[in-house]
Legacy VTK file of the C-alpha trace (Angstrom):
# vtk DataFile Version 3.0
C-alpha trace
ASCII
DATASET POLYDATA
POINTS 169 float
-60.371 -68.921 -137.131
-58.077 -70.497 -134.625
-59.225 -73.703 -132.948
-58.713 -73.957 -129.195
-56.178 -76.393 -127.823
-57.563 -79.721 -126.616
-56.821 -78.903 -122.970
-58.603 -75.557 -123.329
-61.643 -77.393 -124.655
-61.430 -79.795 -121.734
-61.217 -76.898 -119.261
-64.266 -75.329 -120.877
-66.108 -78.627 -120.400
-65.020 -78.706 -116.753
-66.224 -75.151 -116.266
-69.589 -76.176 -117.672
-69.644 -79.224 -115.431
-69.159 -77.157 -112.271
-71.076 -74.044 -113.305
-74.202 -74.990 -111.342
-72.549 -74.916 -107.915
-73.164 -71.182 -107.377
-76.841 -71.051 -108.438
-77.626 -74.275 -106.591
-75.995 -72.867 -103.458
-77.845 -69.573 -103.828
-81.220 -71.242 -104.386
-80.642 -73.599 -101.470
-79.625 -70.725 -99.197
-82.614 -68.616 -100.240
-85.002 -71.517 -99.704
-83.527 -72.226 -96.278
-83.720 -68.543 -95.381
-87.336 -68.064 -96.422
-88.399 -71.424 -95.016
-86.624 -70.784 -91.732
-88.288 -67.402 -91.448
-91.742 -68.855 -92.047
-91.112 -71.791 -89.717
-89.892 -69.488 -86.962
-92.872 -67.175 -87.335
-95.393 -69.990 -87.379
-93.979 -71.774 -84.324
-93.464 -68.782 -82.036
-95.977 -67.775 -79.382
-96.587 -64.312 -80.827
-100.101 -63.777 -82.107
-101.533 -61.221 -84.454
-98.968 -61.369 -87.241
-100.790 -60.987 -90.510
-100.029 -63.005 -93.644
-98.392 -60.063 -95.413
-96.013 -59.603 -92.489
-94.963 -63.264 -92.707
-94.516 -62.922 -96.455
-92.487 -59.710 -96.146
-90.149 -61.268 -93.599
-89.660 -64.418 -95.699
-89.069 -62.428 -98.896
-86.414 -60.332 -97.168
-84.750 -63.355 -95.548
-84.343 -65.185 -98.875
-81.841 -62.915 -100.674
-79.674 -62.422 -97.592
-79.353 -66.180 -97.122
-79.084 -66.739 -100.884
-75.937 -64.621 -101.046
-74.270 -66.777 -98.401
-75.403 -69.944 -100.195
-73.942 -68.658 -103.457
-70.618 -67.938 -101.764
-70.569 -71.460 -100.330
-71.372 -72.928 -103.744
-68.649 -70.828 -105.351
-66.063 -72.034 -102.854
-66.994 -75.668 -103.507
-66.886 -75.000 -107.247
-63.389 -73.499 -106.965
-62.205 -76.515 -104.995
-63.609 -78.946 -107.567
-62.150 -76.938 -110.467
-58.669 -76.845 -108.906
-58.744 -80.585 -108.341
-60.006 -81.235 -111.872
-57.307 -78.990 -113.375
-54.599 -80.838 -111.463
-55.954 -84.250 -112.499
-56.199 -83.084 -116.110
-52.581 -81.880 -116.055
-51.367 -85.165 -114.579
-53.263 -87.193 -117.191
-51.852 -85.119 -120.041
-48.314 -85.216 -118.580
-47.971 -81.457 -118.719
-44.958 -79.786 -117.216
-46.965 -77.688 -114.777
-48.806 -80.680 -113.271
-46.842 -80.666 -109.980
-47.445 -76.943 -109.555
-51.178 -77.301 -110.211
-51.364 -80.250 -107.834
-49.590 -78.280 -105.107
-51.857 -75.273 -105.705
-54.972 -77.445 -105.491
-53.766 -78.968 -102.221
-52.811 -75.563 -100.839
-56.137 -73.884 -101.665
-58.463 -76.775 -100.770
-58.575 -76.052 -97.010
-59.221 -72.366 -97.663
-62.090 -73.169 -100.023
-63.582 -75.616 -97.526
-63.321 -73.053 -94.711
-65.025 -70.484 -96.933
-67.818 -72.926 -97.767
-68.305 -73.868 -94.103
-68.266 -70.237 -92.976
-70.749 -69.164 -95.642
-73.016 -72.106 -94.821
-72.918 -71.193 -91.130
-73.801 -67.611 -92.048
-77.017 -68.626 -93.828
-79.208 -68.647 -90.675
-77.600 -65.440 -89.400
-78.228 -63.609 -92.647
-81.737 -65.052 -92.890
-82.391 -63.678 -89.403
-81.066 -60.272 -90.459
-83.327 -60.348 -93.503
-86.296 -61.301 -91.346
-85.535 -58.423 -88.991
-85.394 -56.063 -91.944
-88.692 -57.462 -93.244
-90.187 -57.104 -89.765
-89.158 -53.453 -89.698
-90.774 -52.862 -93.073
-93.872 -54.634 -91.815
-93.959 -52.401 -88.734
-93.981 -49.339 -90.971
-96.797 -50.780 -93.069
-98.687 -51.741 -89.920
-98.268 -48.254 -88.461
-99.611 -46.727 -91.647
-102.585 -49.038 -91.375
-102.170 -51.202 -94.452
-104.354 -54.281 -93.893
-102.791 -57.726 -93.775
-99.694 -56.926 -91.727
-101.322 -57.109 -88.292
-104.776 -56.680 -86.836
-103.793 -53.168 -85.762
-104.618 -51.230 -82.610
-108.203 -50.454 -81.784
-108.245 -47.263 -79.702
-111.565 -48.251 -78.141
-110.531 -51.730 -77.067
-110.506 -52.465 -73.303
-106.712 -52.533 -73.089
-106.215 -49.209 -74.837
-105.082 -46.132 -72.927
-107.750 -44.044 -74.672
-110.712 -45.557 -72.869
-112.203 -44.191 -69.678
-111.622 -47.531 -67.925
-107.894 -47.407 -68.688
-107.625 -43.814 -67.447
-109.167 -44.815 -64.106
-106.412 -47.355 -63.503
-103.513 -45.021 -64.300
LINES 1 170
169 0 1 2 3 4 5 6 7 8 9 10 11 12 13 14 15 16 17 18 19 20 21 22 23 24 25 26 27 28 29 30 31 32 33 34 35 36 37 38 39 40 41 42 43 44 45 46 47 48 49 50 51 52 53 54 55 56 57 58 59 60 61 62 63 64 65 66 67 68 69 70 71 72 73 74 75 76 77 78 79 80 81 82 83 84 85 86 87 88 89 90 91 92 93 94 95 96 97 98 99 100 101 102 103 104 105 106 107 108 109 110 111 112 113 114 115 116 117 118 119 120 121 122 123 124 125 126 127 128 129 130 131 132 133 134 135 136 137 138 139 140 141 142 143 144 145 146 147 148 149 150 151 152 153 154 155 156 157 158 159 160 161 162 163 164 165 166 167 168
């Protein structure tokens, strides 16, 4: 069995060191998405939204925002890995150290822009997920599944099916 070169072992350690950036970004994005959806629903003036509707919207907002958070985490991870590779090459006096250093400097702004753009997209994607969850909730409400909304009572005073409503048409 061939043993890996010392720099390959070091790169594997670096990869392990920065491996949590993507899941941390995804979890943070999903939490922000679901929390933002719940916060928005609880602070708006609309009444009659059932608990299952709030839950459906939050559950659908989380993965949309989590994807953007994962992309942001991945971009930050790539930036950190490039910098670490360049520093490792300089320390070990490898021949390709200047090239790695130049590559790290060249790609750093792109990675930062990607991270910023993905972070800015988290609320937009959470909103899209909430809209999708709201649409699913509307279907469930129309079918009459309890917990999504109080529903429409055809005999209530504001309904168009009552004699009083027909008089005012």
